[in-house]
N, C-alpha and C positions, 0 to 999 in steps of 0.2 A: 515863813522861811523854813527850810529843811532842818531837821535835827543834825547834830554833829555825828559824824561816823562813829559807830560804837563797837565795831569788831575789827580784828586784824584784816579780814577780807575787805571790809568797806574802806578802811584806811589805805590799803594797798590800791584799791580802785581809785581813790582820790589822788594818790601819788601818781599813778599811771596817767590819769587825766591831766594833771598839772604838767607832767613831762611831755605828753602829746601836744598840749597847748603851747609849750615852749618851742616845740618843733614847728608848729603851724604859725605862731605869732611871736617870734623871738624879741620883738621890740616892745611888747606890752609890759607895763610895770606890774608889780605885785598886787596893788589894789584893784586894778582893772581885771587881772586874772582871777582874783578871789571873787569878784562880782560875777564873772563869766561862769565860774564853778557853781556859785549859788544858783544861777539860773538853770543849771543842769541838775540841781538837786543834791549837790555835794557841798557840805558846809566846811569851809576852810577859810581862815582869816588871812589877811595880807601877810602877817608875820609867818603864818603856817606855810604859805606859798614860798616865801623866802627860805624857810628852813628846808623845804623839799629841794629847792634850787641848790642850796649850799651842799646838801648831801650828795648831789650829782655834779658839783662844780659848775653850776649854771647861774650863779648869783648876779652876774652883770649881763647887760645886753650884748656886750662884746663876746663874752664866753658862750652865750647861747647862739650867737651868729657863727662863731667858730665851730661849734659842735654841729650845727646844721650843715655847714659847707663840708665838713669832714665826713659826716654820715652819708650824705647823698648829694654831692655837688652837681651832678648832671641832670637831676630830675626834680629841680625846684619848680614850684608853681610860680605863676606871675606874681601872686601876692607875696610869696616868700622872697622872691628876688627884689621886689619893691621894699620889703621890710629890711632886707640886708643893705640895700642902698641907703635907706634912712639911717640905719645904725652907723654905717660908714661915714655918713655926713656928720652925724653927731660926734663921732670919735675924732674926726679930723679937726674939729674946732673946739671941742669941749674938754672938761676937766678929766673925763674918764680915760682918755687916751694917755695922758701924762701920768695918771694916777689910777689905774684900774681897780686897785683895792681900796681906794679912798672914799667911796661913797658913804654917806651917813649911815644908811641902814646896814651896809656891809660891816662898817666899823662897830656898830652896836653888837652884831652877831659875833665878831671876833672878840670884842671886849668881854662879853659875858662868858665865853669859853675860857678866856685867860683868867677872869675873876674866879670862875668855878674851879679851875685847875690850880691856881697859885694862891688864891685868897686875895681879897681886895687890897689889903695893906701891902702885900708883897708884889703886887702888879704895878708896874710903872707905865707911863705913856710910851716910853721906849719899847717896853715888852709888847704892848698892843700894836704899835707901829711895825715892829719886826714881824709879828705874826700875820699882819695884814699885807706885808710886803711893800711898805711905804716908809717915807721919812717921818720922824716924830713931828716935825713942823706941819705936816699935812693933816695930822689928827686935829690940830688946833684950828684948822680951816673950818671944822664942823663943831668942835666942842671947846669951850673956854678952859676947861680943867678936867682932871680925872673925876672930881666930884660931879661935875656937869654930865660927864659921860655915864657915870653910875646912875644918876637920877634919871637920865633919859632912857637907859636900859630898863630901869624899874617901871617907868611910866609906860614904855612900849609893851612890857609884859602884862601890866594891868589892863591896858586898852585891849590887848588881844583877848584876855579872859572875859572882859566885859562884853566884847563883840560876840564871842562864842555863846555865852549864857543867854544874852538877849535874843540871838538868833534861834536858839534851841527852844525857848519857852514861848516864842511869839504866837504860835498857833494853838497853844494849849489854853484851856479855860478853867478846868478844875484846879483849885488852889493847891491841893496836895500833889496833884500830878505835876504842876508847874514847879513846886518846891523840889520834888524828887528829880525832875529833869535838870534843874539848876545844880543839884548835888552831883548828878552823874557827870555833867560837863566840868564842874569844878574839880572833882576828884580826878577825872581823866587828865585834866590840864596838869595837875600836880605829878602824876605818875607817868607822863608821856615820855620822859627822857630828853625833852627839848631843853637845851642849855638855857634859853631865855626863860622858860617856865621855871626851871629849878632855881635860877638866880632870883627871879621875882619872889618866889616863896621864901627865900632865905634872907633877902636883902633889907627888910624893914627894920631889923633890930641891930644893924651894924653901926649905927651912928648915934651918939649921945647928943649931938648938936641939935638944939631946938629948931634952928633954921632949916637944917637938912631934914629933920623929922617932919616939919610942916610941909616941905616940898614933896617928900615921899608919900605922905598921907593924903595929899590932894587927889591923886589918881585912885588910891585905895578907897577913899571916901565915896568917889563916884561909883566904884564897883559895889561897895556895900549898900549903896542906895537901892540896888536891885533887890537885895535881901530884905531891906526895910519894907519895900512894897509887897514882896512875896509873903512875909510873915504878917504884915498888916491885914492881908486878905484871908488868913487862916481862921477857921471857926474855933477859937480857943476859949477855955474857961475865963471868966471875968478876972480872976486873981493872977493871971499869968503876966509877968513883966516881959513884954515883947522885945524890948531893947536888950534886956539881959539874955533872953533866949537867943536872939540873933548873934550876940557875941559868943555865947557858948557853942552854937552850931558852927560858926566860922572857925573857932578854935579846933573843934573836932575835925572839920574838913581840912584845914591847913596842916594839921598834924599827920594826915594820911601819908604825905610825902616822906615822913621819917620812918614809919613802920611798914609801909606797903612792900610786899614781895611778889613779883610776877608769878602767874601760874596757879594761884589759889582762888582768889576772888576777883571778879571784874568790878569795874567802877559801878556798873548797874547793880550788881549784887550788894555792894557796900551801901549805895544810896538807898536801895529798897529797904535794907535792914534798918538803917537809921530812921527813915520815915515811919516804918512799922513800929519801932520802939517808941518814937515820939507820939504817934497817934494813939497807941494803946495806953501809954502812961497818962497822957492828957485826957483821954476818954474816961478813965477811972475817976478823974477829978470832977466830972460833971454832976 
């Protein structure tokens, strides 16, 4: 699989490709679009596709259809006309027409923006519903409670990061190169400015409830399993505690979102430095 885009130019190319695809296939969902981008050599997750759509007010099929008809109504291809007809049929009988802002994925995006802006404790279901342009009861169509919405947003963010790291390291073989690439994607994820990313990085420590902690840690443990495998493959001195090393590295990576300032060091620079320090310090212990 391709590596994740690493420069502003490549990120812009990915965004333009996603927007062109929305024009060509407005009825496609975010997972299907992400797979199409992957086949073109552009690494973007389903959540990343949705984030691009939201930036351009295209997060529902109805909005993409409306933008297509408004942009060039007289020059639609046969495939585009068929797509618009299918979207119209779905809207005529489905939940989206009565509640265009009420889709589950859209609500997750709205919720994390409100959580980030107001704080979790000060954000109510009514606040989220108002921001989404729907009635509070419609939120409960998808989520049992605010805690459920919170946990779902956290899980979505962790799944996105897991997908991006696994895609980036898939074709690499050298264990140090694989670790460095994982660092690059991890750091980039934290500094991207994506609301879902920011919220995922901050959300693990907001609850003292053991039950909620177990729920939040389930997805995080699946993500950390990647690092367990990466560190297990490293040629390290016999006395190194690999479990402790993994926790220390994750702490350093996750802290990046707190101190990072744009314009000085790239994610690749930071990752390369971290691997260099790690290799040189461990090499002296042989």
